[in-house]
C-alpha positions as CSV (number, residue, x, y, z in Angstrom):
1,M,-10.9,-26.6,29.7
2,S,-11.3,-24.6,26.5
3,P,-8.4,-24.3,24.1
4,R,-6.4,-21.1,24.2
5,K,-7.3,-18.6,21.5
6,A,-4.6,-17.4,19.1
7,D,-3.3,-13.9,20.1
8,P,-3.9,-11.5,17.1
9,R,-1.1,-9.3,18.3
10,L,1.4,-12.2,18.1
11,R,0.0,-13.0,14.6
12,T,0.8,-9.4,13.5
13,S,4.2,-9.6,15.1
14,L,5.1,-12.8,13.2
15,I,4.0,-11.2,9.9
16,D,6.1,-8.1,10.5
17,V,9.2,-10.1,11.6
18,A,8.9,-12.5,8.7
19,A,8.5,-9.6,6.2
20,R,11.5,-7.8,7.6
21,L,13.7,-10.9,7.4
22,L,12.5,-11.7,3.9
23,S,13.1,-8.1,2.7
24,L,16.5,-7.7,4.3
25,E,18.1,-11.2,4.1
26,G,16.1,-13.1,1.5
27,P,14.1,-16.3,1.6
28,Q,16.8,-18.3,3.4
29,A,16.1,-16.3,6.6
30,L,12.5,-17.6,6.7
31,S,12.7,-20.5,9.1
32,T,10.2,-21.1,11.8
33,R,13.0,-21.2,14.4
34,R,14.4,-17.8,13.3
35,I,11.0,-16.2,13.1
36,A,10.1,-17.5,16.5
37,R,13.3,-16.2,18.0
38,E,13.0,-12.7,16.4
39,S,9.4,-12.4,17.6
40,G,9.9,-13.8,21.1
41,S,7.5,-16.7,20.5
42,S,7.7,-20.4,19.8
43,T,8.0,-22.3,16.5
44,M,4.5,-23.7,17.3
45,A,3.1,-20.2,17.0
46,V,3.9,-20.1,13.2
47,Y,2.0,-23.4,12.7
48,T,-0.9,-22.2,15.0
49,H,-1.4,-19.0,13.1
50,F,-0.4,-19.9,9.6
51,S,0.0,-23.7,9.3
52,G,3.6,-23.2,8.3
53,I,5.9,-20.9,6.2
54,G,3.7,-21.1,3.1
55,G,0.7,-19.8,5.0
56,L,2.8,-17.1,6.5
57,V,4.0,-15.9,3.1
58,H,0.4,-15.5,1.9
59,A,-0.6,-13.8,5.1
60,M,2.2,-11.2,4.6
61,V,0.8,-10.3,1.2
62,R,-2.8,-10.0,2.5
63,E,-1.8,-8.1,5.7
64,G,0.0,-5.6,3.5
65,F,-3.0,-5.0,1.4
66,A,-5.3,-4.9,4.5
67,R,-3.2,-2.1,5.9
68,L,-3.3,-0.3,2.5
69,E,-7.1,-0.7,2.4
70,E,-7.4,0.8,5.9
71,S,-5.3,3.8,4.9
72,L,-7.3,4.4,1.7
73,S,-10.6,4.0,3.5
74,R,-9.7,6.9,5.9
75,V,-9.8,9.4,2.9
76,R,-13.3,10.9,2.9
77,A,-15.0,12.4,-0.1
78,T,-15.3,16.2,-0.3
79,D,-16.5,18.6,-2.9
80,D,-13.0,18.6,-4.5
81,P,-12.5,15.2,-5.9
82,V,-9.1,16.0,-7.4
83,R,-7.9,17.0,-3.9
84,D,-9.3,13.7,-2.7
85,L,-7.4,11.8,-5.4
86,G,-4.2,13.5,-4.3
87,L,-4.9,12.5,-0.8
88,L,-5.4,8.9,-1.9
89,G,-1.9,9.1,-3.5
90,R,-0.5,10.5,-0.3
91,A,-2.2,7.6,1.7
92,F,-0.6,5.1,-0.7
93,L,2.9,6.5,-0.3
94,D,2.5,7.0,3.5
95,N,1.3,3.4,4.0
96,A,4.3,2.0,2.1
97,A,6.7,4.2,4.1
98,R,5.2,2.9,7.3
99,N,5.4,-0.7,6.1
100,P,8.6,-0.8,4.0
101,H,9.2,-4.5,4.5
102,L,5.7,-5.5,3.6
103,Y,5.5,-3.4,0.4
104,P,7.9,-5.4,-1.8
105,V,6.2,-8.7,-0.6
106,M,2.8,-7.4,-1.5
107,F,3.7,-6.9,-5.1
108,G,6.0,-10.0,-5.4
109,G,9.0,-7.8,-5.7
110,C,11.2,-10.2,-3.7
111,S,11.6,-13.9,-3.8
112,L,8.8,-15.4,-1.7
113,A,10.8,-18.4,-0.2
114,G,9.8,-20.7,-3.1
115,F,6.1,-19.7,-3.0
116,S,4.3,-17.8,-5.7
117,L,1.5,-15.2,-5.3
118,S,-1.8,-16.7,-5.9
119,E,-4.7,-15.2,-7.9
120,E,-6.5,-14.7,-4.6
121,D,-3.5,-12.8,-3.2
122,R,-3.5,-10.5,-6.2
123,Q,-7.2,-9.9,-5.9
124,Y,-6.6,-8.4,-2.4
125,G,-4.4,-5.8,-4.2
126,R,-6.9,-5.2,-7.0
127,Y,-9.7,-4.7,-4.4
128,T,-7.9,-1.6,-2.9
129,L,-8.0,0.1,-6.3
130,R,-11.8,0.6,-6.1
131,H,-11.2,3.7,-3.9
132,V,-9.2,5.3,-6.7
133,T,-11.7,4.2,-9.4
134,A,-14.6,5.8,-7.5
135,C,-12.7,9.0,-7.0
136,V,-11.7,9.2,-10.7
137,D,-15.4,8.7,-11.5
138,R,-16.2,11.7,-9.3
139,C,-13.5,13.8,-11.0
140,I,-15.1,13.0,-14.4
141,A,-18.6,13.7,-13.2
142,S,-17.5,17.1,-11.8
143,G,-16.1,18.1,-15.2
144,R,-12.5,18.3,-13.9
145,F,-11.4,15.3,-15.9
146,D,-12.2,14.4,-19.5
147,R,-14.7,11.6,-20.1
148,A,-12.8,8.3,-20.0
149,D,-12.9,4.8,-18.5
150,P,-12.5,5.5,-14.7
151,E,-11.0,2.1,-14.1
152,L,-8.4,2.5,-16.8
153,V,-7.5,6.0,-15.5
154,A,-7.2,4.4,-12.0
155,H,-4.8,1.8,-13.3
156,R,-2.7,4.6,-14.9
157,L,-2.5,6.4,-11.5
158,W,-1.7,3.1,-9.7
159,I,1.1,2.3,-12.1
160,A,2.6,5.8,-11.6
161,M,2.3,5.7,-7.8
162,H,3.9,2.2,-7.6
163,G,6.9,3.4,-9.6
164,L,7.4,6.5,-7.4
165,T,6.9,4.5,-4.2
166,A,9.4,1.8,-5.3
167,L,12.1,4.4,-6.1
168,H,11.4,6.2,-2.7
169,L,11.7,3.0,-0.7
170,G,14.8,2.1,-2.5
171,S,16.4,5.5,-1.6
172,Y,16.8,6.5,-5.2
173,L,15.1,9.8,-4.7
174,I,17.2,12.5,-3.0
175,P,17.0,16.3,-2.6
176,P,16.2,18.3,-4.5
177,Y,14.3,15.6,-6.4
178,D,13.1,13.7,-3.3
179,A,9.8,11.9,-3.0
180,A,7.9,15.0,-1.8
181,R,8.9,17.1,-4.7
182,C,8.5,14.3,-7.3
183,F,5.1,13.4,-5.8
184,E,3.7,16.9,-6.2
185,D,5.0,17.2,-9.8
186,Q,3.8,13.8,-10.8
187,L,0.3,14.2,-9.4
188,V,-0.2,17.6,-11.0
189,S,1.0,16.2,-14.3
190,L,-1.3,13.2,-14.1
191,M,-4.3,15.3,-13.2
192,V,-3.6,17.6,-16.2
193,G,-3.1,14.6,-18.4
194,C,-6.6,13.5,-17.3
195,G,-8.0,16.8,-18.5
196,D,-7.8,19.1,-15.4
197,C,-6.7,22.7,-15.7
198,P,-3.1,23.1,-14.6
199,E,-3.9,25.9,-12.2
200,D,-6.8,24.0,-10.7
201,A,-4.7,20.8,-10.5
202,R,-1.9,22.5,-8.7
203,G,-4.4,24.1,-6.2
204,S,-6.1,20.8,-5.4
205,I,-2.9,18.8,-5.0
206,A,-1.4,21.5,-2.8
207,A,-4.6,21.5,-0.8
208,S,-4.2,17.8,-0.1
209,S,-0.9,18.4,1.7
210,G,-1.0,17.9,5.5
211,L,-4.6,16.5,5.4
212,L,-3.7,12.8,5.6
213,P,-5.9,11.3,8.3
214,S,-4.0,9.5,11.1
215,P,-4.8,5.9,12.0
216,S,-6.6,7.1,15.1
217,E,-9.1,9.2,13.1
218,D,-12.4,7.8,11.9
C-alpha cells in the first residue's frame, strides 16, 4: 500500500491559520496543537508538511511572496507602460489586502516565533521585483521616463508602495485620505518624479483603475 500524499489544500490552510495566529496573537500562539485545532487537522500534519514550526514559519514567508508573484504575473504588457506600472502597484496593494495576515510575516514585520528570515526567504521577495524593473525599463525606452537605472527606480517604487500598504493594513488611512486617494496621488507623483509629464501620468494612472485582472483570468 503506497503512502498517502500530503494534501496541498491542507498545507495552504495550515499556512493561513498560522499566519493569522502570529499576526493577531504573537509568536506564543504558534503551537502545533493550536494550529491543528484551528485548521481542523492533527498535530502530525504540521510535521508532515513543514517538519515543525520552524519550517512552517519559512513556508508562510514563501507562500506570501508566491501569491504576490502570481498577482503581479497577471498584469500583461500593453502599449502604455506607465498604465501597466500603475496596475502593478494596484496588484501589490490588492494582494496585501487579500492576505493581510501574511503581509507582515513576508517582510519580517512581526516576531517570527524565535525564527529569523533567511537570505533565501528574502530572495523570494526580491524575485517579485523583476516585474516592476522590466516595466520601468519599458517606461524609459518609450521616453515617458528619464534615463535611469531601472532597478534603482523599481526599488524606489517598491519602498513607496510598501509604506502605503503598511499604513493601509494598519487602518491609519481614513477618508478623505484613504488608501484609494493616497494611492492615486502617490503613483502620479512617483511617475512625474521619474520624468513623466503630469498630465500623461494622471491619464495613465487613471486608466489603470478597474483593470486589475482577477485570479481566474489568464
